[in-house]
Every structure is written in structure tokens, then in C-alpha cells.
C-alpha positions, 0 to 999 in steps of 0.5 A: 486471497485468505480471509484471515490476517497474515502478517506480524502475529506479534502485534495481534496480542496487544491490539487485542488487549487494547480493543478488550480494555478501552472503551474508545481507542483509536489506532494508527496502522502504518506501513507499505500499501497492501501488507495486511493493515486494512485486513486486520482493521476490517476483521476487528470491526467486523467482530465489534459489530456482530458479537458482545463482549462475552465472546470477544474475550475468548481466545483470539475471536476479536482478531479471527474472521468469523464469517460463518458465524456473522449475522448475514444482514450485518456482514453484508452492511459492513462489506458494502459500506452501508452499516449505520454504525460504521463510517468508512473512509476510503478513496480509490482514486488517489485523490484528496479526500474532501473536507465534507466527508470529515465533517460527516464524521464528526456528525457520526461520531455524536450520533448514537449507535443503531442496530450494534452496541459499537460504532467503528471508523476506518480511515483508509488512509489519513494520507489522503486528507489535507491539513484542514481535514487533519486537524478536523480530525484531530479534534474528533479524536480528543474524546471519542464516545464510548463504544467507538473504535477508530482505525486510521491507516497510513502508508507513509508515516513520515507524512502524519503530523505529530499531534495525531501521533500522540493521541493514538495507539500506533503499530508499525506493519513491516512487509511479509517475508517469503514464506508469508507471501506464498501463503497469502497466494496459496488459494486464489486467482494466482494459481497458475503463477509458479512460487517463483513467479510469485516470489520474482514479483515480490521483489517489485512490491516489497512482498506486498500482496495488494500491491501485486494485486492492484498492479499486475496484469497479463502485460506486466512481465512484457512491459518490464523486459521491453524497458530493460531491452530499452536500457540495454540498447542505450548501452550499445546504441552509440547515442541512436535514437531509442523507443520504448514500447509500453503496453497500455491497460485501461488504467492509465493511473496504474501504467504511470505508476508501473512505469515509474516502478519499473524505472526505479527497480532498474536504476537502483539495480544500477546503482547497487552494482556501481557501487559494490561491483556485485549483483543485486539479489534475486536478479532475472538473467535479463537484469544480469544481462544489463549489468554484464553488458555496461563496459566500465562503472564510469557509464553510470557517472550521470545516473545519480544525478539524473535520478535524483532530479526525476524524483524531485520532479516526480514529488512536485508533480504529486504536490501539484496533482499533474500528470507525470507522464511528460517527466517520465518520457523526458527521463528515458529520452534523455537517459544516458550512461 
């Protein structure tokens, strides 16, 4: 994947001007996961730790990945999350971030810089912070020390408390268009996939390169085809019991999220077809087979209600941090047109 930011260029000039104008700005980058929010924050932070202001004011230096010019030690410290002047909160397990980490952030903000002139903070994401942690963070945002640059990242802007929004420079990132998506994957591990396949993957993830890399595996398309065939067979089975085969990976959490993603995509295709009688854009031949196999629209009469309940049950499970597999299985087992 490219080391440069590929996204909405219209944001870059305002972000650059704020970084260079204010001594302790706080940014909030919102938008779906995997579209470059963390990328641009990391590029800016690396530059703030490596260069003085005279260099950063030249052209787009503050926004450009200058890896060849970075001090190797400083760059590796930041990359490995061990730089004394960088505090990075990230949680790949997608669980609640412990409040103790927020307390450590407060201590970091009150300390002096070590080897760089600036200090930087990235919180990826604030969606995983508890209310107590957010309130503690809020106090830290009131008057950050000079030379401190804070980047908050959120994948779900509806979860952000208003008092935080009032104290930050907020930028809402939009998904990439098809050409930008292809550019991201122009020179990386996806070279063995055609442009058509990459664009089709984009339909699953709203053209998010990060989500494609996070969830794609060798059984991705096979598992999706299995689920479509499961729905096709339901329509033709006369209530005979059916079994859906999912080829599991080593990451059970990702498997669970992928199955939910597949269900969401198929149901939305069906619902759009039910409302308009027209095909959804960019359908595969198997997806079209599912739609053409429906004998009439009335087969979808229960779909909206059962899908709404399914989404509510998933939401409750997320809040309670419980396993969603039973909810998914019940939806599939009890599904009918």
C-alpha cells in the first residue's frame, strides 16, 4: 500500500494551515474505518517529530511522507510506538480502552518533550473509550501544552459527545472513489487481483482500502458465494432444512464480522430490489441469479421486519460485549422469504 495519503485533497490545505498556525491544536478525524484518517495523522506526526518549523512551512512538506529524509532512529521509535514524545493509543482487539491508559495520557501531556521539539498524540479510536475515559480526555483537551499536537480518530461520529466536538478542529473524511481505490492498490500485495476484482471488493467495504486489507482472505469470495447459494436454495427448497457452510479462518472475530457484512449486503440488495424492482449497481452474476429467482415481491414481505430485529439484536450484543454467533445463526436458520 502507498506510503502517501490518498483521499480528499480539499482537506489537506486547511489541516496544514491549522498545524502551522496553532501551537497546540486538537483534531478530530471522522469517517468509516480504513480511508486514511490514521495515515494522514501519522504522516503529520512524523514530520512534527523530525523537522523544525522552517522546513515544515515549505510547500506541502508537513503533509508529505518524507521517510527518506527522516532521522532513522526517530522514525523507528515512532513506527514502533516507543518515541518518548509520541503517545499513541490504539486497540486492535476492538475492546474498551482501559481508563488507566487515559490517565497515562494525562501524565504525558503534563511532561516536557524529550528528544523532539514537539509532542504528538494519536487516539485511534475514541470510539473505544468509555464515558469516564472520554470525560478525563475532555479535561486534557481544555488547554494542551504548547508544542503538543493531538489527533483524535473516530469511525462513528454519532458516538462522539458534543463537548469534545466543540473543542476540536473536525474533519469528516468521505470514502474513496473507484480511481483512488485502485491507486491505493496499484503497487502492493493485491497485484494478483484484477481491477475488476478490487472494485468488486470495494462494494463490500464502501471503497475502504483499510477494511479490504483487514478482512480479505483466500476464502472471501467462496464464503460469500456459499451464503448467496444458501439464500437461493431457501427460495427453492420448500422449507427443507438447509446448512450454510462458512470456511473459517484463524481470526474468529473477523469471521463473525465478515458473515454479518455478507448478510447485510445480500439483504440490502433484496430490499432495494423489492422497493424499486430494479437491480442494484455492480451486481455479480450470482447476485442477479438470487434476484431473478424470486417468484414475486411478496416473498420479501417479512424481510424488513426480521432484518430490523437482527440489527437490534446485534446492537444489544455489541453493547453487552457478548458473542454474536447465536444471533447470526438464528437469523439464518429462521430466515424465509
